[in-house]
PQR file with spaces between the fields and no chain letter, atoms N, CA, C, O and H, PARSE charges and radii, in Angstrom:
ATOM       1  N    MET     1      63.640  174.477  121.104 -0.4000 1.5000
ATOM       2  CA   MET     1      64.774  173.854  121.715 -0.0000 2.0000
ATOM       3  C    MET     1      65.207  174.649  122.943  0.5500 1.7000
ATOM       4  O    MET     1      65.504  174.073  123.989 -0.5500 1.4000
ATOM       5  N    MET     2      65.240  175.942  122.814 -0.4000 1.5000
ATOM       6  CA   MET     2      65.661  176.773  123.948 -0.0000 2.0000
ATOM       7  C    MET     2      64.650  176.694  125.087  0.5500 1.7000
ATOM       8  O    MET     2      65.038  176.632  126.254 -0.5500 1.4000
ATOM       9  H    MET     2      64.999  176.410  121.964  0.4000 1.0000
ATOM      10  N    THR     3      63.380  176.695  124.767 -0.4000 1.5000
ATOM      11  CA   THR     3      62.362  176.602  125.814 -0.0000 2.0000
ATOM      12  C    THR     3      62.516  175.304  126.590  0.5500 1.7000
ATOM      13  O    THR     3      62.437  175.297  127.819 -0.5500 1.4000
ATOM      14  H    THR     3      63.065  176.745  123.819  0.4000 1.0000
ATOM      15  N    GLY     4      62.734  174.222  125.887 -0.4000 1.5000
ATOM      16  CA   GLY     4      62.944  172.933  126.543 -0.0000 2.0000
ATOM      17  C    GLY     4      64.195  172.933  127.399  0.5500 1.7000
ATOM      18  O    GLY     4      64.179  172.433  128.524 -0.5500 1.4000
ATOM      19  H    GLY     4      62.798  174.228  124.889  0.4000 1.0000
ATOM      20  N    ALA     5      65.263  173.483  126.886 -0.4000 1.5000
ATOM      21  CA   ALA     5      66.528  173.517  127.631 -0.0000 2.0000
ATOM      22  C    ALA     5      66.406  174.350  128.894  0.5500 1.7000
ATOM      23  O    ALA     5      66.997  174.016  129.921 -0.5500 1.4000
ATOM      24  H    ALA     5      65.276  173.889  125.972  0.4000 1.0000
ATOM      25  N    LEU     6      65.652  175.420  128.826 -0.4000 1.5000
ATOM      26  CA   LEU     6      65.537  176.316  129.974 -0.0000 2.0000
ATOM      27  C    LEU     6      64.523  175.842  131.003  0.5500 1.7000
ATOM      28  O    LEU     6      64.658  176.151  132.187 -0.5500 1.4000
ATOM      29  H    LEU     6      65.172  175.691  127.992  0.4000 1.0000
ATOM      30  N    THR     7      63.518  175.105  130.577 -0.4000 1.5000
ATOM      31  CA   THR     7      62.445  174.749  131.506 -0.0000 2.0000
ATOM      32  C    THR     7      62.444  173.305  131.972  0.5500 1.7000
ATOM      33  O    THR     7      61.829  172.996  132.993 -0.5500 1.4000
ATOM      34  H    THR     7      63.408  174.854  129.616  0.4000 1.0000
ATOM      35  N    ALA     8      63.113  172.414  131.259 -0.4000 1.5000
ATOM      36  CA   ALA     8      63.052  170.992  131.603 -0.0000 2.0000
ATOM      37  C    ALA     8      63.562  170.723  133.016  0.5500 1.7000
ATOM      38  O    ALA     8      62.899  170.037  133.794 -0.5500 1.4000
ATOM      39  H    ALA     8      63.613  172.665  130.430  0.4000 1.0000
ATOM      40  N    ALA     9      64.713  171.248  133.345 -0.4000 1.5000
ATOM      41  CA   ALA     9      65.283  170.994  134.676 -0.0000 2.0000
ATOM      42  C    ALA     9      64.368  171.525  135.768  0.5500 1.7000
ATOM      43  O    ALA     9      64.132  170.851  136.771 -0.5500 1.4000
ATOM      44  H    ALA     9      65.251  171.806  132.713  0.4000 1.0000
ATOM      45  N    GLN    10      63.862  172.712  135.576 -0.4000 1.5000
ATOM      46  CA   GLN    10      62.997  173.321  136.589 -0.0000 2.0000
ATOM      47  C    GLN    10      61.676  172.562  136.724  0.5500 1.7000
ATOM      48  O    GLN    10      61.196  172.341  137.836 -0.5500 1.4000
ATOM      49  H    GLN    10      64.054  173.259  134.761  0.4000 1.0000
ATOM      50  N    SER    11      61.101  172.172  135.619 -0.4000 1.5000
ATOM      51  CA   SER    11      59.793  171.526  135.681 -0.0000 2.0000
ATOM      52  C    SER    11      59.853  170.087  136.186  0.5500 1.7000
ATOM      53  O    SER    11      58.837  169.548  136.625 -0.5500 1.4000
ATOM      54  H    SER    11      61.491  172.351  134.716  0.4000 1.0000
ATOM      55  N    LEU    12      61.015  169.465  136.132 -0.4000 1.5000
ATOM      56  CA   LEU    12      61.139  168.082  136.584 -0.0000 2.0000
ATOM      57  C    LEU    12      61.696  167.950  137.999  0.5500 1.7000
ATOM      58  O    LEU    12      61.795  166.838  138.519 -0.5500 1.4000
ATOM      59  H    LEU    12      61.841  169.903  135.775  0.4000 1.0000
ATOM      60  N    MET    13      62.058  169.058  138.625 -0.4000 1.5000
ATOM      61  CA   MET    13      62.655  169.003  139.966 -0.0000 2.0000
ATOM      62  C    MET    13      61.752  168.327  140.982  0.5500 1.7000
ATOM      63  O    MET    13      62.228  167.551  141.811 -0.5500 1.4000
ATOM      64  H    MET    13      61.977  169.961  138.202  0.4000 1.0000
ATOM      65  N    HIS    14      60.464  168.606  140.932 -0.4000 1.5000
ATOM      66  CA   HIS    14      59.562  168.007  141.920 -0.0000 2.0000
ATOM      67  C    HIS    14      59.513  166.487  141.787  0.5500 1.7000
ATOM      68  O    HIS    14      59.365  165.785  142.787 -0.5500 1.4000
ATOM      69  H    HIS    14      60.077  169.236  140.259  0.4000 1.0000
ATOM      70  N    LEU    15      59.636  165.969  140.556 -0.4000 1.5000
ATOM      71  CA   LEU    15      59.647  164.524  140.367 -0.0000 2.0000
ATOM      72  C    LEU    15      60.920  163.891  140.935  0.5500 1.7000
ATOM      73  O    LEU    15      60.860  162.839  141.572 -0.5500 1.4000
ATOM      74  H    LEU    15      59.757  166.539  139.743  0.4000 1.0000
ATOM      75  N    VAL    16      62.041  164.515  140.712 -0.4000 1.5000
ATOM      76  CA   VAL    16      63.303  164.000  141.253 -0.0000 2.0000
ATOM      77  C    VAL    16      63.245  163.979  142.769  0.5500 1.7000
ATOM      78  O    VAL    16      63.647  163.006  143.408 -0.5500 1.4000
ATOM      79  H    VAL    16      62.090  165.370  140.194  0.4000 1.0000
ATOM      80  N    ARG    17      62.738  165.065  143.337 -0.4000 1.5000
ATOM      81  CA   ARG    17      62.631  165.149  144.800 -0.0000 2.0000
ATOM      82  C    ARG    17      61.692  164.067  145.342  0.5500 1.7000
ATOM      83  O    ARG    17      61.985  163.433  146.356 -0.5500 1.4000
ATOM      84  H    ARG    17      62.412  165.856  142.818  0.4000 1.0000
ATOM      85  N    LYS    18      60.575  163.865  144.667 -0.4000 1.5000
ATOM      86  CA   LYS    18      59.590  162.882  145.135 -0.0000 2.0000
ATOM      87  C    LYS    18      60.069  161.448  144.949  0.5500 1.7000
ATOM      88  O    LYS    18      59.895  160.619  145.842 -0.5500 1.4000
ATOM      89  H    LYS    18      60.337  164.380  143.843  0.4000 1.0000
ATOM      90  N    LEU    19      60.669  161.145  143.802 -0.4000 1.5000
ATOM      91  CA   LEU    19      61.085  159.775  143.512 -0.0000 2.0000
ATOM      92  C    LEU    19      62.346  159.357  144.255  0.5500 1.7000
ATOM      93  O    LEU    19      62.441  158.225  144.729 -0.5500 1.4000
ATOM      94  H    LEU    19      60.810  161.818  143.076  0.4000 1.0000
ATOM      95  N    TYR    20      63.311  160.262  144.359 -0.4000 1.5000
ATOM      96  CA   TYR    20      64.612  159.889  144.908 -0.0000 2.0000
ATOM      97  C    TYR    20      64.926  160.541  146.248  0.5500 1.7000
ATOM      98  O    TYR    20      65.934  160.222  146.878 -0.5500 1.4000
ATOM      99  H    TYR    20      63.233  161.182  143.974  0.4000 1.0000
ATOM     100  N    ASN    21      64.060  161.457  146.682 -0.4000 1.5000
ATOM     101  CA   ASN    21      64.230  162.149  147.955 -0.0000 2.0000
ATOM     102  C    ASN    21      65.583  162.854  148.059  0.5500 1.7000
ATOM     103  O    ASN    21      66.252  162.790  149.091 -0.5500 1.4000
ATOM     104  H    ASN    21      63.241  161.716  146.169  0.4000 1.0000
ATOM     105  N    VAL    22      65.968  163.514  146.995 -0.4000 1.5000
ATOM     106  CA   VAL    22      67.200  164.304  146.978 -0.0000 2.0000
ATOM     107  C    VAL    22      66.894  165.685  146.422  0.5500 1.7000
ATOM     108  O    VAL    22      65.937  165.872  145.671 -0.5500 1.4000
ATOM     109  H    VAL    22      65.425  163.566  146.157  0.4000 1.0000
ATOM     110  N    ALA    23      67.714  166.639  146.799 -0.4000 1.5000
ATOM     111  CA   ALA    23      67.603  167.979  146.227 -0.0000 2.0000
ATOM     112  C    ALA    23      68.168  167.914  144.808  0.5500 1.7000
ATOM     113  O    ALA    23      69.347  167.608  144.634 -0.5500 1.4000
ATOM     114  H    ALA    23      68.491  166.488  147.410  0.4000 1.0000
ATOM     115  N    PRO    24      67.356  168.193  143.801 -0.5600 1.5000
ATOM     116  CA   PRO    24      67.783  167.973  142.434  0.2800 2.0000
ATOM     117  C    PRO    24      68.784  168.990  141.894  0.5500 1.7000
ATOM     118  O    PRO    24      69.494  168.693  140.933 -0.5500 1.4000
ATOM     119  N    MET    25      68.858  170.178  142.484 -0.4000 1.5000
ATOM     120  CA   MET    25      69.772  171.162  141.920 -0.0000 2.0000
ATOM     121  C    MET    25      70.243  172.122  143.001  0.5500 1.7000
ATOM     122  O    MET    25      69.441  172.789  143.656 -0.5500 1.4000
ATOM     123  H    MET    25      68.281  170.420  143.264  0.4000 1.0000
ATOM     124  N    THR    26      71.541  172.179  143.173 -0.4000 1.5000
ATOM     125  CA   THR    26      72.132  173.135  144.103 -0.0000 2.0000
ATOM     126  C    THR    26      72.216  174.492  143.406  0.5500 1.7000
ATOM     127  O    THR    26      72.079  174.563  142.185 -0.5500 1.4000
ATOM     128  H    THR    26      72.192  171.637  142.641  0.4000 1.0000
ATOM     129  N    PRO    27      72.437  175.556  144.155 -0.5600 1.5000
ATOM     130  CA   PRO    27      72.607  176.859  143.503  0.2800 2.0000
ATOM     131  C    PRO    27      73.752  176.861  142.478  0.5500 1.7000
ATOM     132  O    PRO    27      73.657  177.522  141.444 -0.5500 1.4000
ATOM     133  N    GLU    28      74.810  176.135  142.760 -0.4000 1.5000
ATOM     134  CA   GLU    28      75.931  176.066  141.815 -0.0000 2.0000
ATOM     135  C    GLU    28      75.516  175.354  140.525  0.5500 1.7000
ATOM     136  O    GLU    28      75.906  175.761  139.430 -0.5500 1.4000
ATOM     137  H    GLU    28      74.887  175.598  143.600  0.4000 1.0000
ATOM     138  N    GLN    29      74.731  174.303  140.664 -0.4000 1.5000
ATOM     139  CA   GLN    29      74.259  173.585  139.482 -0.0000 2.0000
ATOM     140  C    GLN    29      73.282  174.440  138.683  0.5500 1.7000
ATOM     141  O    GLN    29      73.278  174.385  137.453 -0.5500 1.4000
ATOM     142  H    GLN    29      74.415  173.973  141.554  0.4000 1.0000
ATOM     143  N    ALA    30      72.463  175.223  139.359 -0.4000 1.5000
ATOM     144  CA   ALA    30      71.537  176.122  138.665 -0.0000 2.0000
ATOM     145  C    ALA    30      72.314  177.165  137.869  0.5500 1.7000
ATOM     146  O    ALA    30      71.945  177.495  136.742 -0.5500 1.4000
ATOM     147  H    ALA    30      72.467  175.268  140.358  0.4000 1.0000
ATOM     148  N    GLU    31      73.382  177.677  138.452 -0.4000 1.5000
ATOM     149  CA   GLU    31      74.232  178.654  137.750 -0.0000 2.0000
ATOM     150  C    GLU    31      74.879  178.014  136.529  0.5500 1.7000
ATOM     151  O    GLU    31      74.933  178.627  135.463 -0.5500 1.4000
ATOM     152  H    GLU    31      73.683  177.409  139.367  0.4000 1.0000
ATOM     153  N    GLN    32      75.368  176.794  136.674 -0.4000 1.5000
ATOM     154  CA   GLN    32      75.977  176.088  135.552 -0.0000 2.0000
ATOM     155  C    GLN    32      74.946  175.829  134.455  0.5500 1.7000
ATOM     156  O    GLN    32      75.251  175.979  133.272 -0.5500 1.4000
ATOM     157  H    GLN    32      75.325  176.297  137.541  0.4000 1.0000
ATOM     158  N    HIS    33      73.743  175.447  134.834 -0.4000 1.5000
ATOM     159  CA   HIS    33      72.681  175.217  133.855 -0.0000 2.0000
ATOM     160  C    HIS    33      72.380  176.496  133.084  0.5500 1.7000
ATOM     161  O    HIS    33      72.219  176.466  131.864 -0.5500 1.4000
ATOM     162  H    HIS    33      73.495  175.325  135.795  0.4000 1.0000
ATOM     163  N    ALA    34      72.304  177.609  133.788 -0.4000 1.5000
ATOM     164  CA   ALA    34      72.047  178.891  133.130 -0.0000 2.0000
ATOM     165  C    ALA    34      73.177  179.249  132.168  0.5500 1.7000
ATOM     166  O    ALA    34      72.922  179.703  131.052 -0.5500 1.4000
ATOM     167  H    ALA    34      72.435  177.633  134.779  0.4000 1.0000
ATOM     168  N    GLU    35      74.409  179.048  132.589 -0.4000 1.5000
ATOM     169  CA   GLU    35      75.556  179.350  131.728 -0.0000 2.0000
ATOM     170  C    GLU    35      75.557  178.478  130.475  0.5500 1.7000
ATOM     171  O    GLU    35      75.845  178.966  129.382 -0.5500 1.4000
ATOM     172  H    GLU    35      74.616  178.680  133.495  0.4000 1.0000
ATOM     173  N    LEU    36      75.239  177.197  130.622 -0.4000 1.5000
ATOM     174  CA   LEU    36      75.188  176.303  129.472 -0.0000 2.0000
ATOM     175  C    LEU    36      74.066  176.695  128.512  0.5500 1.7000
ATOM     176  O    LEU    36      74.232  176.622  127.295 -0.5500 1.4000
ATOM     177  H    LEU    36      75.005  176.801  131.510  0.4000 1.0000
ATOM     178  N    ALA    37      72.933  177.109  129.058 -0.4000 1.5000
ATOM     179  CA   ALA    37      71.819  177.534  128.209 -0.0000 2.0000
ATOM     180  C    ALA    37      72.177  178.806  127.443  0.5500 1.7000
ATOM     181  O    ALA    37      71.849  178.936  126.264 -0.5500 1.4000
ATOM     182  H    ALA    37      72.799  177.169  130.047  0.4000 1.0000
ATOM     183  N    ILE    38      72.844  179.735  128.107 -0.4000 1.5000
ATOM     184  CA   ILE    38      73.273  180.969  127.442 -0.0000 2.0000
ATOM     185  C    ILE    38      74.285  180.657  126.351  0.5500 1.7000
ATOM     186  O    ILE    38      74.217  181.218  125.257 -0.5500 1.4000
ATOM     187  H    ILE    38      73.110  179.630  129.065  0.4000 1.0000
ATOM     188  N    ASP    39      75.226  179.761  126.647 -0.4000 1.5000
ATOM     189  CA   ASP    39      76.209  179.362  125.640 -0.0000 2.0000
ATOM     190  C    ASP    39      75.521  178.722  124.445  0.5500 1.7000
ATOM     191  O    ASP    39      75.878  178.996  123.299 -0.5500 1.4000
ATOM     192  H    ASP    39      75.280  179.305  127.536  0.4000 1.0000
ATOM     193  N    MET    40      74.542  177.875  124.704 -0.4000 1.5000
ATOM     194  CA   MET    40      73.811  177.234  123.615 -0.0000 2.0000
ATOM     195  C    MET    40      73.058  178.272  122.789  0.5500 1.7000
ATOM     196  O    MET    40      72.999  178.167  121.563 -0.5500 1.4000
ATOM     197  H    MET    40      74.252  177.652  125.634  0.4000 1.0000
ATOM     198  N    LEU    41      72.490  179.261  123.446 -0.4000 1.5000
ATOM     199  CA   LEU    41      71.744  180.301  122.744 -0.0000 2.0000
ATOM     200  C    LEU    41      72.645  181.101  121.817  0.5500 1.7000
ATOM     201  O    LEU    41      72.297  181.334  120.659 -0.5500 1.4000
ATOM     202  H    LEU    41      72.538  179.346  124.441  0.4000 1.0000
ATOM     203  N    PHE    42      73.799  181.521  122.317 -0.4000 1.5000
ATOM     204  CA   PHE    42      74.657  182.403  121.532 -0.0000 2.0000
ATOM     205  C    PHE    42      75.663  181.676  120.651  0.5500 1.7000
ATOM     206  O    PHE    42      76.065  182.211  119.617 -0.5500 1.4000
ATOM     207  H    PHE    42      74.082  181.331  123.257  0.4000 1.0000
ATOM     208  N    ASN    43      76.076  180.485  121.027 -0.4000 1.5000
ATOM     209  CA   ASN    43      77.119  179.799  120.280 -0.0000 2.0000
ATOM     210  C    ASN    43      76.698  178.459  119.699  0.5500 1.7000
ATOM     211  O    ASN    43      77.466  177.838  118.964 -0.5500 1.4000
ATOM     212  H    ASN    43      75.750  180.051  121.867  0.4000 1.0000
ATOM     213  N    GLY    44      75.520  178.014  120.007 -0.4000 1.5000
ATOM     214  CA   GLY    44      75.093  176.681  119.606 -0.0000 2.0000
ATOM     215  C    GLY    44      74.929  176.486  118.109  0.5500 1.7000
ATOM     216  O    GLY    44      75.055  175.364  117.619 -0.5500 1.4000
ATOM     217  H    GLY    44      74.896  178.518  120.604  0.4000 1.0000
ATOM     218  N    MET    45      74.655  177.535  117.388 -0.4000 1.5000
ATOM     219  CA   MET    45      74.418  177.398  115.968 -0.0000 2.0000
ATOM     220  C    MET    45      75.637  177.756  115.115  0.5500 1.7000
ATOM     221  O    MET    45      75.571  177.706  113.887 -0.5500 1.4000
ATOM     222  H    MET    45      74.553  178.446  117.786  0.4000 1.0000
ATOM     223  N    LEU    46      76.733  178.110  115.755 -0.4000 1.5000
ATOM     224  CA   LEU    46      77.934  178.476  115.010 -0.0000 2.0000
ATOM     225  C    LEU    46      78.580  177.250  114.387  0.5500 1.7000
ATOM     226  O    LEU    46      78.610  176.175  114.987 -0.5500 1.4000
ATOM     227  H    LEU    46      76.786  178.150  116.753  0.4000 1.0000
ATOM     228  N    LEU    47      79.088  177.420  113.200 -0.4000 1.5000
ATOM     229  CA   LEU    47      79.856  176.344  112.576 -0.0000 2.0000
ATOM     230  C    LEU    47      81.233  176.338  113.198  0.5500 1.7000
ATOM     231  O    LEU    47      81.860  177.384  113.361 -0.5500 1.4000
ATOM     232  H    LEU    47      79.064  178.293  112.713  0.4000 1.0000
ATOM     233  N    ARG    48      81.690  175.177  113.538 -0.4000 1.5000
ATOM     234  CA   ARG    48      83.021  175.091  114.152 -0.0000 2.0000
ATOM     235  C    ARG    48      83.968  174.377  113.228  0.5500 1.7000
ATOM     236  O    ARG    48      85.140  174.201  113.560 -0.5500 1.4000
ATOM     237  H    ARG    48      81.180  174.326  113.406  0.4000 1.0000
């Protein structure tokens, strides 16, 4: 699950760029993606 969460966005960027001709991720979005992945890693399995 973590491997998919960390690599999916990066591995699909070229397809988004090719199909829609847009930059798929700004530096701010990359930072947010990293923060969400870290949160999922450390807090995702906690019972709430």
